[in-house]
MARDO-929697 format. One record per atom (N, C-alpha, C): atom name; chain; residue in three letters; x, y, z. Coordinates in steps of 0.001 Angstrom, whole numbers, plus 524288, in hexadecimal, padded with zeros to 5 digits. Example, Ala and Ser with C-alpha at 12.3 -4.5 7.8 and 13.67 -1.06 7.14 Angstrom:
MARDO-929697
[node N, A, ALA, [83386, 7E9C6, 81E78]];
[node CA, A, ALA, [8300C, 7EE6C, 81E78]];
[node C, A, ALA, [83390, 7F31C, 81E78]];
[node N, A, SER, [83232, 7F736, 81BA8]];
[node CA, A, SER, [83566, 7FBDC, 81BE4]];
[node C, A, SER, [83264, 8001E, 81EBE]];
This chain:
MARDO-929697
[node N, A, MET, [AB297, E4BA1, AB095]];
[node CA, A, MET, [AB1E3, E4ACB, AB629]];
[node C, A, MET, [AB4B8, E45CB, AB7BF]];
[node N, A, GLN, [AB809, E4623, ABB94]];
[node CA, A, GLN, [ABB03, E41A0, ABD60]];
[node C, A, GLN, [AB79B, E3E2F, AC0CC]];
[node N, A, ARG, [AB7FB, E391C, ABFDA]];
[node CA, A, ARG, [AB517, E354C, AC2FB]];
[node C, A, ARG, [AB7AC, E34EF, AC855]];
[node N, A, PRO, [AB492, E34E9, ACC89]];
[node CA, A, PRO, [AB6E7, E34BA, AD1BC]];
[node C, A, PRO, [AB980, E2F79, AD2CB]];
[node N, A, THR, [ABDB0, E2FAA, AD5A2]];
[node CA, A, THR, [AC036, E2AE6, AD779]];
[node C, A, THR, [AC0D5, E2B57, ADD5F]];
[node N, A, LEU, [AC0D7, E26FA, ADFDC]];
[node CA, A, LEU, [AC15E, E26CC, AE580]];
[node C, A, LEU, [AC721, E26C3, AE6E7]];
[node N, A, GLU, [AC8AA, E2A49, AEA4B]];
[node CA, A, GLU, [ACE09, E2A56, AEC26]];
[node C, A, GLU, [ACE73, E265E, AF097]];
[node N, A, VAL, [AD1A4, E2267, AEFD7]];
[node CA, A, VAL, [AD239, E1E44, AF3C0]];
[node C, A, VAL, [AD6D2, E1FA8, AF742]];
[node N, A, ARG, [AD5C1, E2006, AFC48]];
[node CA, A, ARG, [AD9CC, E2164, B0010]];
[node C, A, ARG, [AD9CC, E1D58, B0470]];
[node N, A, PHE, [ADE44, E1CBB, B06E0]];
[node CA, A, PHE, [ADECC, E190E, B0B2A]];
[node C, A, PHE, [ADCC6, E1B6D, B1040]];
[node N, A, PHE, [ADA9E, E181B, B1391]];
[node CA, A, PHE, [AD91E, E19A3, B18D7]];
[node C, A, PHE, [ADE1C, E1A4C, B1C02]];
[node N, A, ARG, [ADE78, E1E91, B1EDD]];
[node CA, A, ARG, [AE301, E1F90, B2237]];
[node C, A, ARG, [AE12E, E1FB2, B27DD]];
[node N, A, THR, [AE3BF, E1CAF, B2B28]];
[node CA, A, THR, [AE25C, E1C99, B30B3]];
[node C, A, THR, [AE443, E2193, B335F]];
[node N, A, GLU, [AE2A9, E2249, B382C]];
[node CA, A, GLU, [AE453, E26E6, B3B1B]];
[node C, A, GLU, [AEA2D, E26E0, B3C1E]];
[node N, A, THR, [AECA0, E2248, B3BF1]];
[node CA, A, THR, [AF248, E21F8, B3CB3]];
[node C, A, THR, [AF541, E22B5, B3796]];
[node N, A, GLY, [AF257, E2352, B3345]];
[node CA, A, GLY, [AF4D8, E245A, B2E3E]];
[node C, A, GLY, [AF5EF, E1F8B, B2AEA]];
[node N, A, THR, [AF46E, E1AF6, B2CC6]];
[node CA, A, THR, [AF554, E1646, B299B]];
[node C, A, THR, [AF0DF, E158C, B25BA]];
[node N, A, GLU, [AF1F7, E12B9, B2191]];
[node CA, A, GLU, [AEE0D, E1183, B1D98]];
[node C, A, GLU, [AEDDC, E0B93, B1CFF]];
[node N, A, PRO, [AEA8F, E0909, B2031]];
[node CA, A, PRO, [AEA7E, E0355, B2070]];
[node C, A, PRO, [AE961, E00A9, B1B38]];
[node N, A, VAL, [AE5E6, E02C8, B181C]];
[node CA, A, VAL, [AE49F, E0045, B1322]];
[node C, A, VAL, [AE945, E0094, B0F70]];
[node N, A, ARG, [AEBE7, E050D, B0F6A]];
[node CA, A, ARG, [AF094, E05A9, B0C2B]];
[node C, A, ARG, [AF4C2, E01B2, B0DD1]];
[node N, A, ASP, [AF582, E0128, B12EB]];
[node CA, A, ASP, [AF954, DFD5E, B14E5]];
[node C, A, ASP, [AF7CA, DF7D3, B134B]];
[node N, A, TRP, [AF2BF, DF69E, B13B1]];
[node CA, A, TRP, [AF0E0, DF170, B122A]];
[node C, A, TRP, [AF1D4, DF079, B0C5A]];
[node N, A, LEU, [AF099, DF45B, B0913]];
[node CA, A, LEU, [AF17D, DF3BF, B036F]];
[node C, A, LEU, [AF738, DF2A3, B0240]];
[node N, A, ARG, [AFAAA, DF551, B0504]];
[node CA, A, ARG, [B0046, DF476, B0423]];
[node C, A, ARG, [B01F2, DEEEE, B05A6]];
[node N, A, SER, [AFEF1, DEC69, B0910]];
[node CA, A, SER, [B0055, DE718, B0AB5]];
[node C, A, SER, [AFEB8, DE2FF, B06B1]];
[node N, A, LEU, [AFB8D, DE48A, B02D5]];
[node CA, A, LEU, [AF999, DE0E3, AFEEA]];
[node C, A, LEU, [AFD77, DE02A, AFA6E]];
[node N, A, ALA, [AFCBA, DDC05, AF790]];
[node CA, A, ALA, [AFFDF, DDB18, AF2E1]];
[node C, A, ALA, [AFE95, DDF4B, AEED4]];
[node N, A, VAL, [B024B, DE05E, AEB59]];
[node CA, A, VAL, [B0199, DE46B, AE75B]];
[node C, A, VAL, [AFCB3, DE367, AE422]];
[node N, A, ALA, [AFBC1, DDE9B, AE290]];
[node CA, A, ALA, [AF722, DDD5B, ADF66]];
[node C, A, ALA, [AF223, DDEB1, AE250]];
[node N, A, ASP, [AF1FA, DDDBC, AE761]];
[node CA, A, ASP, [AED5D, DDEFE, AEA79]];
[node C, A, ASP, [AECAC, DE4E1, AEAFE]];
[node N, A, ARG, [AF109, DE7C3, AEBB4]];
[node CA, A, ARG, [AF0AB, DED79, AEBF7]];
[node C, A, ARG, [AEE98, DEFAD, AE6D4]];
[node N, A, LYS, [AF069, DED7F, AE26F]];
[node CA, A, LYS, [AEE92, DEF41, ADD51]];
[node C, A, LYS, [AE8BF, DEE30, ADCB7]];
[node N, A, ALA, [AE70C, DE98E, ADE3F]];
[node CA, A, ALA, [AE186, DE824, ADDB7]];
[node C, A, ALA, [ADE1D, DEBCD, AE0F7]];
[node N, A, ILE, [ADFB0, DECE2, AE5B8]];
[node CA, A, ILE, [ADCB1, DF06D, AE915]];
[node C, A, ILE, [ADCCD, DF5EE, AE6D2]];
[node N, A, GLY, [AE150, DF787, AE4DB]];
[node CA, A, GLY, [AE1BC, DFCAF, AE26D]];
[node C, A, GLY, [ADE13, DFD45, ADDCF]];
[node N, A, GLU, [ADDC8, DF93D, ADA90]];
[node CA, A, GLU, [ADA4A, DF969, AD608]];
[node C, A, GLU, [AD499, DF9C3, AD7BA]];
[node N, A, GLU, [AD327, DF6D7, ADBBD]];
[node CA, A, GLU, [ACDC5, DF6FA, ADD9A]];
[node C, A, GLU, [ACC5E, DFC66, ADFB9]];
[node N, A, LEU, [ACFD4, DFE9F, AE2DC]];
[node CA, A, LEU, [ACEB7, E03C0, AE510]];
[node C, A, LEU, [ACEA9, E07F9, AE0E5]];
[node N, A, LYS, [AD252, E07C1, ADD36]];
[node CA, A, LYS, [AD266, E0BA4, AD909]];
[node C, A, LYS, [ACD86, E0B28, AD5A6]];
[node N, A, THR, [ACBCF, E066B, AD49A]];
[node CA, A, THR, [AC717, E05A8, AD186]];
[node C, A, THR, [AC25C, E07E1, AD46B]];
[node N, A, SER, [AC205, E06C9, AD974]];
[node CA, A, SER, [ABDA7, E08B4, ADC97]];
[node C, A, SER, [ABDA2, E0EA2, ADCFD]];
[node N, A, ALA, [AC238, E10F9, ADD06]];
[node CA, A, ALA, [AC29E, E16A1, ADD9C]];
[node C, A, ALA, [AC0D4, E1990, AD8C2]];
[node N, A, GLU, [AC126, E1719, AD435]];
[node CA, A, GLU, [ABF9C, E19B7, ACF61]];
[node C, A, GLU, [AB9BD, E1ABC, ACF68]];
[node N, A, GLY, [AB847, E1FA1, ACF2C]];
[node CA, A, GLY, [AB2C6, E210C, ACED4]];
[node C, A, GLY, [AAFD9, E210C, AD3F7]];
[node N, A, ALA, [AB281, E1FEC, AD83E]];
[node CA, A, ALA, [AAFDE, E1FD0, ADD53]];
[node C, A, ALA, [AAEED, E2562, ADF3F]];
[node N, A, GLU, [AAB07, E25F3, AE264]];
[node CA, A, GLU, [AA9ED, E2B11, AE4B6]];
[node C, A, GLU, [AAD4D, E2BB1, AE99C]];
[node N, A, GLU, [AAF2A, E3070, AEA7B]];
[node CA, A, GLU, [AB24E, E3176, AEF26]];
[node C, A, GLU, [AAED7, E317E, AF3F6]];
[node N, A, MET, [AB0E8, E2F82, AF82F]];
[node CA, A, MET, [AAE02, E2F58, AFD11]];
[node C, A, MET, [AB0F1, E3296, B0121]];
[node N, A, PRO, [AAE28, E3527, B049D]];
[node CA, A, PRO, [AB0D3, E3824, B08AD]];
[node C, A, PRO, [AB3B7, E346C, B0C5E]];
[node N, A, VAL, [AB83F, E3619, B0E2A]];
[node CA, A, VAL, [ABB54, E32EB, B11C8]];
[node C, A, VAL, [ABCEF, E3637, B1670]];
[node N, A, ASN, [ABE4E, E3397, B1A9A]];
[node CA, A, ASN, [AC048, E3634, B1F3C]];
[node C, A, ASN, [AC618, E375E, B1E51]];
[node N, A, PRO, [AC79B, E3C58, B1DC1]];
[node CA, A, PRO, [ACD06, E3D9B, B1C72]];
[node C, A, PRO, [AD0F6, E3BED, B2094]];
[node N, A, THR, [ACF26, E3AE6, B2548]];
[node CA, A, THR, [AD2AE, E392D, B2967]];
[node C, A, THR, [AD54F, E3408, B27FF]];
[node N, A, HIS, [AD286, E30B3, B2526]];
[node CA, A, HIS, [AD488, E2B83, B2402]];
[node C, A, HIS, [AD5E6, E2ABD, B1E41]];
[node N, A, VAL, [AD6C0, E2F03, B1B6D]];
[node CA, A, VAL, [AD83B, E2E9A, B15F3]];
[node C, A, VAL, [ADE1D, E2DED, B15A8]];
[node N, A, GLY, [ADFAE, E298F, B1367]];
[node CA, A, GLY, [AE539, E2866, B12ED]];
[node C, A, GLY, [AE734, E2991, B0D7A]];
[node N, A, SER, [AEB31, E26D2, B0BF2]];
[node CA, A, SER, [AEDA8, E27C4, B06E9]];
[node C, A, SER, [AEA3A, E25D2, B026E]];
[node N, A, ASP, [AEB88, E2780, AFDD4]];
[node CA, A, ASP, [AE886, E2661, AF924]];
[node C, A, ASP, [AE9DD, E20FA, AF705]];
[node N, A, PHE, [AE5E5, E1E1C, AF555]];
[node CA, A, PHE, [AE6C1, E18D6, AF345]];
[node C, A, PHE, [AE9F8, E18FC, AEE46]];
[node N, A, ASP, [AE92A, E1CFD, AEB04]];
[node CA, A, ASP, [AEC4F, E1D76, AE63E]];
[node C, A, ASP, [AF217, E1E28, AE78F]];
[node N, A, ASP, [AF338, E2105, AEBBD]];
[node CA, A, ASP, [AF8B0, E2194, AED63]];
[node C, A, ASP, [AFAF4, E1C47, AEED4]];
[node N, A, PHE, [AF7E0, E191C, AF185]];
[node CA, A, PHE, [AF99C, E13D1, AF2E0]];
[node C, A, PHE, [AFACF, E10B0, AEDF5]];
[node N, A, LEU, [AF72F, E10D6, AEA24]];
[node CA, A, LEU, [AF80B, E0DEC, AE54B]];
[node C, A, LEU, [AFCE3, E0FE2, AE26E]];
[node N, A, ALA, [AFDCE, E14FF, AE283]];
[node CA, A, ALA, [B0272, E172A, AE000]];
[node C, A, ALA, [B0762, E154A, AE2BC]];
[node N, A, GLU, [B0755, E1542, AE7EC]];
[node CA, A, GLU, [B0BDC, E135D, AEAED]];
[node C, A, GLU, [B0CF9, E0DA5, AE9C6]];
[node N, A, GLU, [B08DE, E0AA9, AE8C0]];
[node CA, A, GLU, [B096D, E051D, AE798]];
[node C, A, GLU, [B0A70, E0426, AE1C7]];
[node N, A, ALA, [B0B02, E0856, ADEBD]];
[node CA, A, ALA, [B0C0A, E0820, AD916]];
[node C, A, ALA, [B07BD, E052D, AD62C]];
[node N, A, MET, [B02D8, E0635, AD7B0]];
[node CA, A, MET, [AFE8D, E0398, AD4F9]];
[node C, A, MET, [AFA0A, E074B, AD3C9]];
[node N, A, LEU, [AFAD1, E0C66, AD44F]];
[node CA, A, LEU, [AF69A, E101D, AD368]];
[node C, A, LEU, [AF4C6, E1017, ACDBF]];
[node N, A, GLU, [AF862, E1086, ACA0C]];
[node CA, A, GLU, [AF6D7, E10D0, AC48F]];
[node C, A, GLU, [AF426, E0BD5, AC2CC]];
[node N, A, GLU, [AF643, E0762, AC44C]];
[node CA, A, GLU, [AF3FD, E0260, AC2A9]];
[node C, A, GLU, [AEE8C, E0196, AC4F6]];
[node N, A, THR, [AEDED, E02A0, ACA00]];
[node CA, A, THR, [AE8CC, E01CD, ACC62]];
[node C, A, THR, [AE4D6, E05C5, ACA62]];
[node N, A, THR, [AE68F, E0A89, AC957]];
[node CA, A, THR, [AE308, E0E77, AC72B]];
[node C, A, THR, [AE13C, E0CDC, AC1B9]];
[node N, A, ALA, [AE4E7, E0B1E, ABE76]];
[node CA, A, ALA, [AE387, E0972, AB925]];
[node C, A, ALA, [ADFB9, E04E3, AB948]];
[node N, A, ARG, [AE0BD, E011C, ABCA2]];
[node CA, A, ARG, [ADD47, DFC97, ABCEE]];
[node C, A, ARG, [AD7E7, DFE20, ABF11]];
[node N, A, ALA, [AD7CF, E01A7, AC2C6]];
[node CA, A, ALA, [AD2CD, E0365, AC4F1]];
[node C, A, ALA, [ACFA7, E0657, AC0D3]];
[node N, A, LEU, [AD23B, E09C9, ABDF7]];
[node CA, A, LEU, [ACF7B, E0CA6, AB9D8]];
[node C, A, LEU, [ACD74, E08F3, AB5A9]];
[node N, A, LYS, [AD095, E0513, AB43D]];
[node CA, A, LYS, [ACED9, E0156, AB049]];
[node C, A, LYS, [ACA2E, DFE3B, AB241]];
[node N, A, ARG, [ACA36, DFCC6, AB732]];
[node CA, A, ARG, [AC5CC, DF9E8, AB966]];
[node C, A, ARG, [AC0D5, DFD2C, AB923]];
[node N, A, VAL, [AC14D, E0233, ABA66]];
[node CA, A, VAL, [ABCC5, E05A7, ABA3E]];
[node C, A, VAL, [ABAD6, E063B, AB4A0]];
[node N, A, LEU, [ABE6C, E0703, AB0EA]];
[node CA, A, LEU, [ABCDD, E0783, AAB69]];
[node C, A, LEU, [ABA38, E028B, AA973]];
[node N, A, ALA, [ABC82, DFE0E, AAA98]];
[node CA, A, ALA, [ABA3C, DF914, AA8DC]];
[node C, A, ALA, [AB4C7, DF864, AAB2D]];
[node N, A, TRP, [AB42C, DF9CE, AB018]];
[node CA, A, TRP, [AAF19, DF962, AB2AC]];
[node C, A, TRP, [AAB26, DFD0C, AB020]];
[node N, A, GLN, [AACC9, E01E1, AAEF4]];
[node CA, A, GLN, [AA932, E059D, AAC80]];
[node C, A, GLN, [AA77D, E03BF, AA718]];
[node N, A, ILE, [AAB19, E01AF, AA416]];
[node CA, A, ILE, [AA9CB, DFFC7, A9ED4]];
[node C, A, ILE, [AA626, DFB1A, A9F37]];
[node N, A, ALA, [AA757, DF76F, AA2A6]];
[node CA, A, ALA, [AA401, DF2D1, AA352]];
[node C, A, ALA, [A9E8B, DF463, AA526]];
[node N, A, ARG, [A9E46, DF82A, AA8AA]];
[node CA, A, ARG, [A9934, DFA05, AAA9A]];
[node C, A, ARG, [A9603, DFC6D, AA62C]];
[node N, A, GLU, [A98A3, DFF86, AA2DC]];
[node CA, A, GLU, [A95DE, E01FE, A9E82]];
[node C, A, GLU, [A9441, DFDF5, A9A70]];
[node N, A, MET, [A978C, DFA08, A998D]];
[node CA, A, MET, [A9617, DF5CB, A95F3]];
[node C, A, MET, [A9126, DF318, A97E4]];
[node N, A, LYS, [A90F2, DF214, A9CEA]];
[node CA, A, LYS, [A8C66, DEF7A, A9F2C]];
[node C, A, LYS, [A878A, DF2ED, A9EA6]];
[node N, A, ALA, [A882C, DF7FA, A9FB7]];
[node CA, A, ALA, [A83C0, DFB92, A9F5D]];
[node C, A, ALA, [A81A3, DFBDA, A99CC]];
[node N, A, GLN, [A852A, DFB7C, A95FD]];
[node CA, A, GLN, [A838D, DFBBA, A9086]];
[node C, A, GLN, [A828A, DF64F, A8E31]];
[node N, A, ARG, [A8314, DF250, A916E]];
[node CA, A, ARG, [A8259, DECE2, A8FC2]];
[node C, A, ARG, [A85C0, DEB88, A8B0D]];
[node N, A, LEU, [A8AB5, DECE5, A8B85]];
[node CA, A, LEU, [A8E7C, DEBE0, A875B]];
[node C, A, LEU, [A91EF, DE745, A88C9]];
[node N, A, THR, [A92B4, DE3BB, A8534]];
[node CA, A, THR, [A966C, DDF7D, A85FF]];
[node C, A, THR, [A9BE1, DE182, A84AD]];
[node N, A, ARG, [A9FC3, DDE7C, A8620]];
[node CA, A, ARG, [AA522, DDFEE, A84BC]];
[node C, A, ARG, [AA5C0, DE030, A7ED2]];
[node N, A, ALA, [AA379, DDC6B, A7C23]];
[node CA, A, ALA, [AA3DC, DDC50, A766D]];
[node C, A, ALA, [AA165, DE12E, A7406]];
[node N, A, ALA, [A9CE3, DE2C5, A760F]];
[node CA, A, ALA, [A9A37, DE75F, A73F5]];
[node C, A, ALA, [A9D58, DEC5B, A74ED]];
[node N, A, LEU, [A9F9C, DECDD, A7998]];
[node CA, A, LEU, [AA2C8, DF17D, A7AB8]];
[node C, A, LEU, [AA7B3, DF180, A7760]];
[node N, A, ALA, [AAA30, DED02, A76CF]];
[node CA, A, ALA, [AAEDF, DECAC, A7388]];
[node C, A, ALA, [AAD9A, DEE52, A6DF0]];
[node N, A, GLU, [AA913, DECAB, A6C05]];
[node CA, A, GLU, [AA779, DEE28, A66BE]];
[node C, A, GLU, [AA6A7, DF409, A665F]];
[node N, A, ARG, [AA409, DF653, A6A33]];
[node CA, A, ARG, [AA33A, DFC00, A6A47]];
[node C, A, ARG, [AA86D, DFEF3, A6A75]];
[node N, A, MET, [AAC32, DFCB6, A6D45]];
[node CA, A, MET, [AB152, DFF30, A6DC7]];
[node C, A, MET, [AB4AB, DFE6D, A68EA]];
[node N, A, GLY, [AB32F, DFAC0, A659E]];
[node CA, A, GLY, [AB65B, DF98D, A6104]];
[node C, A, GLY, [ABB53, DF6C0, A627D]];
[node N, A, THR, [ABAEF, DF369, A665F]];
[node CA, A, THR, [ABF82, DF08C, A6841]];
[node C, A, THR, [ABE06, DEADF, A6948]];
[node N, A, GLY, [AC1DA, DE7BB, A6A89]];
[node CA, A, GLY, [AC0D7, DE248, A6BBE]];
[node C, A, GLY, [ABF7C, DE182, A7178]];
[node N, A, ARG, [ABD75, DDCF7, A7298]];
[node CA, A, ARG, [ABC06, DDBC2, A7807]];
[node C, A, ARG, [AC0D6, DDB8B, A7B7D]];
[node N, A, GLU, [AC560, DDA36, A793E]];
[node CA, A, GLU, [ACA2B, DD9EF, A7C60]];
[node C, A, GLU, [ACB72, DDF4F, A7EBC]];
[node N, A, ALA, [ACAF9, DE36B, A7B93]];
[node CA, A, ALA, [ACBF9, DE8B5, A7D8E]];
[node C, A, ALA, [AC7F8, DEA30, A81B8]];
[node N, A, LEU, [AC319, DE8B6, A80DC]];
[node CA, A, LEU, [ABF10, DE9DA, A84B8]];
[node C, A, LEU, [AC004, DE6CF, A89C5]];
[node N, A, ASN, [AC1B7, DE1F3, A8949]];
[node CA, A, ASN, [AC2EB, DDEDD, A8DF5]];
[node C, A, ASN, [AC749, DE16E, A911E]];
[node N, A, ARG, [ACB41, DE395, A8E74]];
[node CA, A, ARG, [ACF73, DE660, A9135]];
[node C, A, ARG, [ACD43, DEB3A, A93E9]];
[node N, A, LEU, [AC9AD, DEDE6, A9147]];
[node CA, A, LEU, [AC747, DF290, A9380]];
[node C, A, LEU, [AC448, DF143, A987D]];
[node N, A, LEU, [AC196, DECE0, A9887]];
[node CA, A, LEU, [ABE66, DEB5C, A9D06]];
[node C, A, LEU, [AC16B, DE84F, AA12E]];
[node N, A, ASP, [AC64E, DE6F2, AA00B]];
[node CA, A, ASP, [AC992, DE41C, AA3C7]];
[node C, A, ASP, [ACB9B, DE7F5, AA7DA]];
[node N, A, GLU, [AC9B3, DE77D, AACA1]];
[node CA, A, GLU, [ACB2F, DEB18, AB0D8]];
[node C, A, GLU, [AD107, DEB4D, AB1DB]];
[node N, A, SER, [AD3C7, DE711, AB0D8]];
[node CA, A, SER, [AD94B, DE6D8, AB225]];
[node C, A, SER, [ADCDA, DE89A, AADB4]];
[node N, A, ASP, [ADABE, DE95A, AA907]];
[node CA, A, ASP, [ADDE5, DEAEF, AA484]];
[node C, A, ASP, [ADDE4, DF0E0, AA425]];
[node N, A, THR, [AE22D, DF34B, AA5C9]];
[node CA, A, THR, [AE278, DF901, AA5D3]];
[node C, A, THR, [AE4AB, DFB3B, AA0C0]];
[node N, A, SER, [AE58C, DF7FE, A9CD5]];
[node CA, A, SER, [AE7C4, DF9E5, A97EA]];
[node C, A, SER, [AE37B, DFBDD, A9443]];
[node N, A, LEU, [AE049, DFF3C, A963A]];
[node CA, A, LEU, [ADBE2, E0170, A9363]];
[node C, A, LEU, [ADDBA, E0637, A9056]];
[node N, A, THR, [ADC3B, E0686, A8B5A]];
[node CA, A, THR, [ADD80, E0B3C, A8861]];
[node C, A, THR, [AD8DF, E0EFD, A889F]];
[node N, A, LEU, [ADA07, E13F1, A8820]];
[node CA, A, LEU, [AD5D9, E17D4, A881C]];
[node C, A, LEU, [AD25F, E1730, A835E]];
[node N, A, THR, [AD49A, E155E, A7F07]];
[node CA, A, THR, [AD17C, E1471, A7A52]];
[node C, A, THR, [ACD5B, E104A, A7B53]];
[node N, A, THR, [ACEE6, E0C02, A7DBB]];
[node CA, A, THR, [ACB2D, E07D3, A7EF1]];
[node C, A, THR, [AC700, E09C2, A82B2]];
[node N, A, LEU, [AC8A6, E0CA7, A86A4]];
[node CA, A, LEU, [AC4E6, E0EB8, A8A71]];
[node C, A, LEU, [AC11F, E1285, A87CB]];
[node N, A, ALA, [AC31B, E15E3, A846D]];
[node CA, A, ALA, [ABFC0, E199D, A81A9]];
[node C, A, ALA, [ABBE9, E16CB, A7E08]];
[node N, A, ARG, [ABDBB, E12AF, A7B75]];
[node CA, A, ARG, [ABA37, E0F9F, A7816]];
[node C, A, ARG, [AB5DC, E0D14, A7B44]];
[node N, A, ALA, [AB750, E0AE0, A7FBB]];
[node CA, A, ALA, [AB362, E0857, A830D]];
[node C, A, ALA, [AAF69, E0C5B, A84F7]];
[node N, A, ALA, [AB152, E10D5, A86AB]];
[node CA, A, ALA, [AADC5, E14E2, A8890]];
[node C, A, ALA, [AAA0B, E169E, A8442]];
[node N, A, ALA, [AAC1C, E179B, A7FAB]];
[node CA, A, ALA, [AA8D4, E1950, A7B48]];
[node C, A, ALA, [AA4CF, E151E, A79E4]];
[node N, A, ALA, [AA681, E1032, A79F5]];
[node CA, A, ALA, [AA2F6, E0BE4, A78AB]];
[node C, A, ALA, [A9E90, E0B6B, A7CAA]];
[node N, A, LEU, [A9F8B, E0D51, A8160]];
[node CA, A, LEU, [A9B97, E0D3B, A8585]];
[node C, A, LEU, [A98A7, E126C, A85EC]];
[node N, A, GLY, [A99E7, E1617, A8264]];
[node CA, A, GLY, [A975B, E1B32, A8295]];
[node C, A, GLY, [A995B, E1E9C, A86FB]];
[node N, A, LYS, [A9E29, E1DB7, A8898]];
[node CA, A, LYS, [AA082, E209A, A8CF3]];
[node C, A, LYS, [AA55A, E2380, A8B0D]];
[node N, A, GLN, [AA79D, E26A9, A8E7D]];
[node CA, A, GLN, [AAC7C, E2962, A8D64]];
[node C, A, GLN, [AB06E, E2818, A91A0]];
[node N, A, VAL, [AB55F, E2887, A9033]];
[node CA, A, VAL, [AB99A, E27B9, A93FA]];
[node C, A, VAL, [ABBCB, E2D11, A955D]];
[node N, A, ARG, [ABCC2, E2DE1, A9A57]];
[node CA, A, ARG, [ABF4E, E32A7, A9C18]];
[node C, A, ARG, [AC3F2, E3105, A9F6E]];
[node N, A, VAL, [AC888, E32E6, A9DFF]];
[node CA, A, VAL, [ACD4E, E31B2, AA0DF]];
[node C, A, VAL, [ACFBC, E36DA, AA281]];
[node N, A, GLU, [AD195, E3738, AA746]];
[node CA, A, GLU, [AD41E, E3BF4, AA90C]];
[node C, A, GLU, [AD857, E3AA5, AACFD]];
[node N, A, LEU, [ADC36, E3DF3, AAD42]];
[node CA, A, LEU, [AE046, E3D83, AB134]];
[node C, A, LEU, [ADEE6, E4144, AB599]];
[node N, A, THR, [ADF67, E3F74, ABA61]];
[node CA, A, THR, [ADE37, E42C1, ABEE9]];
[node C, A, THR, [AE2C4, E429F, AC2AD]];
[node N, A, SER, [AE2E1, E4650, AC624]];
[node CA, A, SER, [AE6E2, E4664, ACA34]];
[node C, A, SER, [AE5AF, E4232, ACE2B]];
[node N, A, GLY, [AE9BA, E3FD1, AD048]];
[node CA, A, GLY, [AE90C, E3B9A, AD414]];
[node C, A, GLY, [AE7C0, E3D59, AD95C]];
């Protein structure tokens, strides 16, 4: 079963303009990336809400693709969600970093990289070890955009 994600779309005025999109384009690239990461992170696992189709504008992912930052912001958002889920489960199980690293059969340095929201160089092996050490499973799938 695929986890729901929120489709982020721009508000479109009756004249066809998209003020938020225009505003984002006026920002520095670093600021656009930061906002993109926040929105992509928020969209992961969110429930869809009904919208008024009259004011539905273009897709936020299309904007990120046009700005050549879709893959990077998506990767960082997914890593943030994974790091948050692992940290949440560690807290629920009252596990320290050292204890989880021991369960994973790895060093704390690898675990620190796993929990670092900004480090997207995560291997599936490390993620699978962390999940198993927490009594969880990893499911990865490719979906249509």
